[in-house]
N, C-alpha and C positions, 0 to 999 in steps of 0.2 A: 504493500500500500504506500501511496505517495508520501504520507506524513512520516513514514519510517526512515525516509532518506534525508530528512532535515537535520542539519547540524544546529545546535543551540546557538553557535557563533556565526552562522551563515550571514554574509554581508547582504545588504539590501538588493544587490544585483542578482543574488542567487535565490533567496527565499522571499516569497511575496508578502507584502503588507497591503495589497490591493487585489480586488477580484472583479472580473467582468462576467456577466451572465447574459447570454443572447436569447432573445425571444423573437422568433422569426415571423410571427403571424402579422399580416396586414390585410386591410380591407381591399386594397388594390396595389398594383405595382407602379410607382411613380417612374416617369420616363427616364430620369437621370440616375436612378438608384442601381448600384452594383453590389449592394450588400446581400448576404444570403437571407432571402425572405421566402415566405410561403403565403400565397393567396388562394382563396377558395378551398382551403383545407382546414377550416375550423373544426371539423369532425375529429381531427387528430390532436387537438389541443390537450385533452386529458391524457392521452398516451404520451404526448411530448413531455408533460409534467412528470409522468412516471419515469420516463427515460432520463430526464434531467436529474431527478432524485437519485436514480441509479448511478449516474456519472458522478454526482457530488459524493456519493458514498464511497467512491474509490479513494477519497482523502483518508479514510480509515478512522479519523477522529476529527472533531471540530478544529478548525484553524482560524483563530481570531485575526481580523483584518482591520485596517484603519479606514479603507474606502471600499464601497461597493458601487457598481455601476450597472444598471439594467438597460441594455440597448436592443436595437432590433433592425428591421421589423418595427413593430409598434407594441411595446409591452402592454400599454393600456387598451389595446384591442381586446384583451382578455376581459371576461366579465369580472365583477367585483369578487365573486366567490372564487374564481380561478386565480385572480391576483392574490387573494388571501392565502390560498394554498401554496402558490409559488413563493411568496415572501416568507411564509413560515418555514418552508423547506430550505430556502437559502440561509435564513438566520440560524437554523439548526446546525448547518455545517460550516457556515462562515459568519459567526457572530461578530458584531462590531465590538472592538475593544472598549473598555471603560475609560475613554479619554474625551477631552473636550473638543478635540479637532477631528472627530470622525465625520465622514461624509457618506451619505447614501443617496445616490442620484438615480433618476429614471428619465428616459426619453419618452416624450409624449407627442401626439398630434393634437392640435387644439380641439378638434371635433370629437375626441374620444374621452375627454376628461369630465365625467359626471361627478356629482357630489358624493355618491356612494363609493366610487373608486378612489377619489381623493381621500375620503375618510379611511379607507383600508390602507392606503399608502402612509398617511400620517400616523395611524395607529401602530404600524410596523416599523416606524423609525425613519422613513424616507424624509430627508430634510433638504433635498434639492431637486427641483424639477427643471428639465431642459425641454423647452417647447420648440418644435419645428415650425416656426412661423414662415420662414423663407421669403415671403413678400407680403405687403399690404395692398397689392394691386391685383385685382381679379384676373386681368389679362395675362400677367406674368405667372400667376399660379396656374392658369390654364396651360401655358406653354410647358410648365414643369410637371403638369398632370397631377397637381395636388388637389385633394378633395375638399379641403375646408374653405370656408368663406372668410374674407379678411376680418369681418366683424367678430368672428369667433375667437380670434386671438386675444383681444381685450377681455372678452367674457371669460375665457379660460384662465387668464392671469388673475382676474378678480376672484374666481372660484378657488384657485389654488391658494391664494394668499390668505384665505380664511383659516387655513390649517397649516400651510407650509410657507415659510417666509422667503426662502432663497429661490429665485426664479431666473433662469437663463433663457435667452432667445437666440435661435439660429436664423441667420439671414443669408441669402444667396445673391451674389452679384455676377454680372456677365451673362445674364439671361438674354437669349436672342430678342432683339427689339427694345431692350431696356435702355432708358435714357438717363443721363446724369440727374435730371430733375426728379425722375421716379426714384432713383436710388437715394437721393437726399431726402425725399419724402418718406421712404421706408425707414431710414435712420432716425428721422425726427419722430415718426409715429412709434417706433420702438422705444426711443428715449422717453416719450410721453407716458409709457407704461411703467417707468422707473424700474427696469430690470437690474439685477445685481451683476449680471454677466451677459456679454454678447459675443457670439461667434459669427464671423463673416467669412463665408467660403466662396471662392471663385468657382463658377460652374465648370465641371469637367465632363468630357464626353468619353465615358468609359466604354471600351470596345464591347459590343454585344448588347448594350442597353438599348431600349427603344429610342431614346434621344439620339444616340450615336447612329442608329440606322436611319433616322429621319435626316440627320445631317448628310449621311452618305448619299441619300436620294435627293438632296437639294431642297428638302421640305423646310428646313430651318437653316438660318445663316448665323454662325457664331459672331460675336463681337470681335473686332480686331484687337491685337495685343495692347496697342496704345490706349484704346477706349477702355479696355478692362483694367489696365493699370491706373488710369485716371479715377476709376470708381474705387479701387482699393485705397489710393492716396486720399480720396475724399473721406472714406470711412475713418482712416487714421486721424485726419484733421478734426472731423466732427466729434468723434468719440473721445479723443484726448481732451478736446476743449470742454467736453461735458464732464470731465473728471475721471474718465476711465483710464486704467493703466493698460497699455498695449504690451502684455507680458509674454505673448507668444505670437507667431506669425499671423494666426487667424483668430486670436482670442483677446478679449478686452474685459477687464473686471474692475468693479469698484473696490476700494480698499478692503483687504482681507476677504475678498470674494473670488479669488482664483479657484479654478476647478482643481481640487487637490488630487483627484483621481488621475486626471490627464497629466498632471505634473510628474506622476510616476513614469508614464510612457516617455515623456520628454527628458527625463533624467536617465532613461534606459535602465531602470530598475526592474526587478522581477514582478510578475503579476500572474494570478490565476486566470483561467478562462474556461467557461463551461457553456455547453449548448452547441447546437448546430452551427458550424462555421466559425466557432470561437477560437481565438488564438491565445496562447499562453507562453510565458517565458519563465521557466523554473529550473533552478540548478544549472544555469548556463545553456539550457536546451530550449529551442523554439519549436512549438508544435501547433498545428492547425487541424481542427476537427473537420470531418466531412461536411460538405455543404448540401448534401442530399438528405432531405427531411426523413423519408421513410427508411433510408439506410441508417441514419443516426438513431432513430427509434429502435429499429430491429437490433442493431449491434449493442446499444446501451442496455436494452432489456435482456439481452442474451449474455450479459457480462463480458462482451467482447470490446476491444479497444475501438474507440470512435475516432482515433487520430488518422488523418488523411496524409499529412506531411509532417516531417520531423527533421530537425537540423541542429547539430551541436556546433556552435561557433568556436573557432580557435581564439586564443587570447588576443591576437592582433586584429582579427575580424571583429571581435567584440569591442575593442578599443576604437576602431574606425567607425563602427555603428554608433557608439556612444558620442563620438565627436559630431557625427551627422545630426543626431536627434537633439543634442544639447544646443546646437547652434540655432535651433528654432526658438529658443527662449530669449527673452530680453536680456537676461544676465549672461547669456552665452556659456562659454566653457571656462571654468575656473581651473587654472593649471594645477594647483595643489590638490583640489578635490578630484580632478581627472586622474592624476597619478595614483591617488589612494584607491580610486574605484577600479582602474584598469591595469595598474602596474606599469603603464607606459608614460614616458615624458611626451607631452603634447608637441613640443618643438622637434624632438627627434622623429616623431611620427609624421609630422606634416609641416615642419617649420618653413621650408622654402615656399610651399603653396600658400601658407598663411601670409607670409611677407608680401607675396605678389598681390594678394587680394587687399591687403592693407594699402599698398601703393595705389591700387586702382580705386580706392575709396569705398570698397564693398565691405570691409571688415575694419573694426576699431580694436586696437590692442594697447592696453594700459600697463602691460608688463605682468599683471596678475591674471587677467582674463581677456578672452577674445570674444567679440560679439559682432553681429551684423549691424552695419550702419542702416540708416533709413533707406538709402539707395540699394544697399545689399538685400534688404527685405523684399524689394521689388523683384529681384532675380534670385531669390534664396535657393530654389531648386537647382539652378545652374551653378551657383557657388558651391553648394554641397557636393554636387556631382563632380565638379572639377577637383575639389579637395580629396575626394575619395579615389 
């Protein structure tokens, strides 16, 4: 059993303090979504909960964590009763530590948050809700194939805040046909709801998704790179002016409202992952579960492994990966902490490449840490790829 392999002194990059649980069920498949989801298969929800309980039991014994994150799919697509069963099972195997800074997040669509579901969430310790708003413009939601009405976003925030204080909103920019005026209006309408956290994601065309196919057939026309970059720059200006900290490439938070769970990923520390398509990073090994719903259920209930892919990184690969993900953070890479975590000296690993990017104005280096400049954030993926 997994817990038997744990060392009491395992560093954070080896043994998790965070856990992700995937709930794949959705009412419909949004055109841009590449996550492992299941639509028109609600008859399998109860079996899936059985399978998830079976997978969690492979821990052998409860493993206390500091953060839990339920994603999907749409976890709140489940009924209130199914949510109660799910949360009780999770907390049996992954209890939250008795600490002040524990975080229990759940992703939701605005049209799925009824009062009885919110009550179940709050009663089981969920203290952070991430709402997939995406846009406040009906025409852009239509392009994204989102089901909710813009007015439902505000109503959902109001209902959540009656029981759960910490609310995050997701917004998407770079939608075909989106104008700077629309994007500014989306930012303003989001701010009017006084969220604690905002995530702004540039639309991506993942191969095989319905939106990607529509682009291939000329049915939608992506914004050009300059137009998309101007929207990202506008988000930074507007949200920082409103008092939000731009603490990660796509993430903005009010003071003390950073997403603690996601910071585990960006530090390249260990995390558990359970459910169809879930990823985990435990004891230096990365694993990914099967994305096939019926296979996941069958194998989990038969006490077979649900792992689809597995990889154990070398020490140098792990160090390079740590460098890449930590550059996403506003604080970047701290040389002392990096050496303590990876065993590698940052400058010995990538010193020449770092220096070139400092000269180009893409990185800032104060001697202790290295981070992206504002211009570097605009081309972060290219910077990270070249460093690697």
